[in-house]
C-alpha positions as CSV (number, residue, x, y, z in Angstrom):
1,M,-24.5,-12.8,68.5
2,E,-27.1,-10.0,68.1
3,N,-27.6,-7.5,70.9
4,Q,-30.3,-8.1,73.4
5,I,-33.3,-5.7,73.3
6,N,-34.6,-4.6,76.7
7,I,-38.3,-4.0,76.5
8,A,-41.0,-2.3,78.6
9,V,-44.7,-2.9,78.2
10,V,-47.1,-0.3,79.4
11,D,-50.8,-1.2,79.1
12,D,-53.6,-0.8,81.7
13,H,-55.3,-4.1,80.8
14,N,-53.6,-6.9,82.7
15,L,-54.7,-9.6,80.4
16,V,-53.5,-7.7,77.3
17,R,-50.2,-6.8,78.9
18,N,-49.6,-10.3,80.1
19,G,-50.5,-11.7,76.7
20,I,-48.0,-9.3,75.0
21,V,-45.3,-10.2,77.4
22,T,-45.9,-14.0,76.9
23,I,-45.8,-13.5,73.1
24,L,-42.6,-11.5,73.3
25,K,-40.9,-14.2,75.3
26,T,-41.6,-16.7,72.6
27,L,-40.7,-14.6,69.6
28,S,-37.0,-13.9,69.9
29,N,-34.2,-14.7,72.3
30,R,-33.1,-11.0,71.8
31,F,-36.2,-9.8,73.7
32,N,-35.8,-9.2,77.4
33,I,-38.8,-7.7,79.2
34,I,-37.5,-5.7,82.1
35,V,-40.4,-3.4,83.0
36,E,-44.2,-3.9,83.1
37,A,-46.5,-1.0,84.0
38,N,-50.3,-0.4,83.9
39,N,-50.1,3.3,83.1
40,G,-47.7,6.1,82.3
41,Q,-47.2,7.3,85.9
42,D,-46.6,3.7,87.0
43,F,-44.0,3.3,84.3
44,L,-42.2,6.6,85.2
45,N,-42.1,5.5,88.8
46,K,-40.6,2.2,88.0
47,L,-38.0,3.8,85.7
48,L,-36.6,5.5,88.8
49,I,-35.5,2.1,90.2
50,S,-35.1,0.1,87.0
51,P,-32.6,0.0,84.2
52,I,-33.8,2.1,81.2
53,P,-35.2,-0.1,78.5
54,D,-34.2,0.2,74.8
55,I,-37.9,0.4,73.8
56,V,-41.3,0.8,75.3
57,L,-44.5,-0.7,73.9
58,L,-46.9,2.0,74.9
59,D,-50.7,2.0,74.8
60,I,-52.5,5.3,74.2
61,S,-55.7,5.1,76.2
62,M,-54.8,4.6,79.9
63,P,-56.1,6.0,83.2
64,I,-54.0,8.3,85.5
65,M,-51.4,9.1,82.7
66,D,-52.3,8.3,79.1
67,G,-49.9,7.7,76.2
68,F,-49.8,11.3,75.1
69,K,-48.7,12.6,78.6
70,T,-46.4,9.6,79.0
71,T,-44.6,10.3,75.7
72,T,-44.2,13.9,76.5
73,E,-42.5,13.1,79.8
74,L,-40.4,10.3,78.4
75,K,-39.0,12.6,75.7
76,K,-38.0,15.1,78.4
77,R,-36.5,12.6,80.8
78,Y,-35.2,9.8,78.5
79,P,-34.8,11.2,75.0
80,K,-33.0,8.1,73.7
81,L,-35.8,5.7,74.7
82,K,-37.6,4.4,71.6
83,I,-41.4,4.5,71.7
84,L,-43.5,2.0,69.8
85,V,-47.3,2.8,70.0
86,L,-49.2,-0.5,70.5
87,S,-52.9,0.4,70.5
88,M,-56.4,-0.3,69.3
89,N,-56.8,3.5,69.0
90,D,-55.7,4.0,65.4
91,D,-57.8,7.1,64.5
92,S,-55.8,9.7,62.5
93,S,-55.9,12.5,65.0
94,S,-54.4,10.3,67.8
95,L,-51.7,9.0,65.6
96,I,-50.8,12.4,64.2
97,R,-50.6,13.7,67.8
98,M,-48.3,10.9,68.8
99,L,-46.2,11.4,65.7
100,K,-45.8,15.1,66.6
101,L,-44.7,14.1,70.1
102,G,-41.9,12.0,68.5
103,V,-42.8,8.3,68.8
104,N,-40.9,5.9,66.6
105,G,-43.7,3.8,65.2
106,F,-47.2,2.5,65.4
107,V,-48.7,-1.0,65.4
108,N,-52.2,-2.2,66.1
109,K,-52.9,-4.7,68.8
110,G,-54.5,-6.9,66.2
111,I,-51.2,-7.5,64.3
112,A,-49.6,-10.9,63.9
113,P,-46.8,-11.7,66.4
114,T,-44.3,-11.9,63.6
115,E,-45.1,-8.3,62.6
116,L,-44.7,-7.2,66.2
117,E,-41.3,-8.8,66.3
118,K,-40.4,-7.0,63.0
119,A,-41.6,-3.7,64.4
120,I,-39.6,-3.9,67.6
121,I,-36.4,-4.8,65.8
122,S,-36.9,-2.1,63.2
123,V,-37.4,0.6,65.8
124,C,-34.4,-0.5,67.7
125,D,-32.1,-1.1,64.7
126,I,-33.3,1.5,62.3
127,G,-35.2,4.0,64.4
128,S,-38.7,3.7,63.0
129,Y,-41.5,1.4,61.9
130,Y,-44.6,1.9,59.9
131,T,-47.2,-0.7,58.9
132,K,-46.9,-2.4,55.5
133,E,-49.7,-0.2,54.2
134,M,-47.8,3.0,55.2
135,A,-44.5,1.7,53.8
136,T,-46.1,0.8,50.5
137,H,-47.6,4.3,50.2
138,M,-44.3,5.8,51.0
139,A,-42.3,3.6,48.6
140,N,-44.7,4.3,45.7
141,S,-44.9,8.0,46.3
142,F,-41.3,8.9,47.2
143,Q,-40.0,7.3,44.1
144,N,-42.0,9.6,41.9
145,F,-42.4,12.9,43.8
146,E,-40.3,15.7,45.2
147,K,-41.6,18.7,47.1
148,N,-41.5,20.9,44.0
149,D,-43.3,18.3,42.0
150,V,-46.2,18.1,44.5
151,E,-46.5,21.9,44.7
152,K,-46.9,22.0,40.9
153,L,-49.2,19.0,40.8
154,L,-51.7,20.0,43.4
155,S,-53.9,23.1,43.3
156,K,-53.5,25.9,45.8
157,N,-56.5,24.6,47.9
158,E,-55.3,21.0,47.7
159,L,-52.0,22.1,49.1
160,I,-53.7,23.9,51.9
161,F,-55.8,20.9,52.6
162,L,-52.7,18.6,52.6
163,K,-50.9,20.9,55.1
164,L,-54.0,21.2,57.3
165,S,-54.3,17.4,57.3
166,F,-51.2,17.4,59.5
167,S,-53.2,18.4,62.6
168,E,-55.6,16.9,65.0
169,D,-58.5,18.4,63.1
170,N,-61.1,16.1,61.5
171,Y,-62.2,16.9,57.9
172,T,-65.2,18.9,59.1
173,Q,-62.9,21.1,61.2
174,I,-60.6,21.5,58.2
175,A,-63.5,22.6,56.1
176,E,-64.4,25.2,58.7
177,K,-60.8,26.6,58.7
178,M,-60.9,26.7,54.9
179,C,-64.4,28.3,54.9
180,L,-65.6,25.5,52.6
181,S,-68.2,22.7,52.9
182,P,-67.2,19.2,54.2
183,R,-68.3,17.9,50.8
184,T,-65.7,20.1,49.0
185,I,-63.0,19.0,51.5
186,H,-63.8,15.4,50.8
187,G,-63.4,16.2,47.1
188,Y,-60.0,17.7,47.8
189,R,-59.1,14.6,49.8
190,D,-60.1,12.2,47.0
191,S,-58.2,14.3,44.4
192,V,-55.0,14.4,46.5
193,F,-55.2,10.7,47.2
194,S,-55.6,10.0,43.5
195,K,-52.8,12.3,42.3
196,L,-50.3,11.0,44.9
197,N,-51.4,7.4,44.8
198,I,-52.1,7.5,48.6
199,H,-55.2,6.0,50.2
200,T,-55.1,6.9,53.9
201,R,-54.7,10.1,55.9
202,M,-51.8,8.7,57.8
203,G,-50.1,7.7,54.5
204,L,-50.6,11.3,53.4
205,I,-49.1,12.7,56.5
206,I,-46.0,10.4,56.4
207,F,-45.6,11.4,52.7
208,A,-45.8,15.1,53.5
209,L,-43.2,14.7,56.2
210,R,-40.8,12.8,54.1
211,I,-40.8,15.3,51.3
212,K,-40.6,18.1,53.9
213,L,-43.9,19.7,52.9
214,V,-44.7,19.8,56.6
215,T,-42.4,19.5,59.7
216,L,-42.8,18.3,63.2
217,N,-41.6,21.7,64.6
């Protein structure tokens, strides 16, 4: 029999949180919801008197203590706890920031229940989960490129752009750092995407991490 997965759900919207819990209970007999909380501080308080879950489904935008601060505290206090970001906030800067903090995966609240099930099991059994789009980008790119290949393929400024993409800066801010126009930066973006067969900034970041062009430290 497969091991049971103890789950925490942290979301400030009661209806959303209750809906997630209801869905999880119907998805798999491996899933055991042991903690529900409406923000990060509430979750940390409950962990003082509750068993530590295997995984937490964590929202980013919450009052009192948001997903960023919560992740930082969880990594300090419970480093073995897996964190799956479950949020409508899927802009690149937020996801990059959460990735740097050490979360194990990302899913959007609009995903199908079956994908949520897959994500939870993947994070617990393998250690990470990325969307199908990200996984496709990674599979396509990692088969064909190594770090040295990318350094030869991209121009000097394209490499600088790629590395600066691994930050919370938007493209306009990256342009300012490179002393170039936003239009030029968009040109670098399109060129890098085309050369590497990647179509999103997050896909680019995951790619750069996997070939060790950038690091989390």
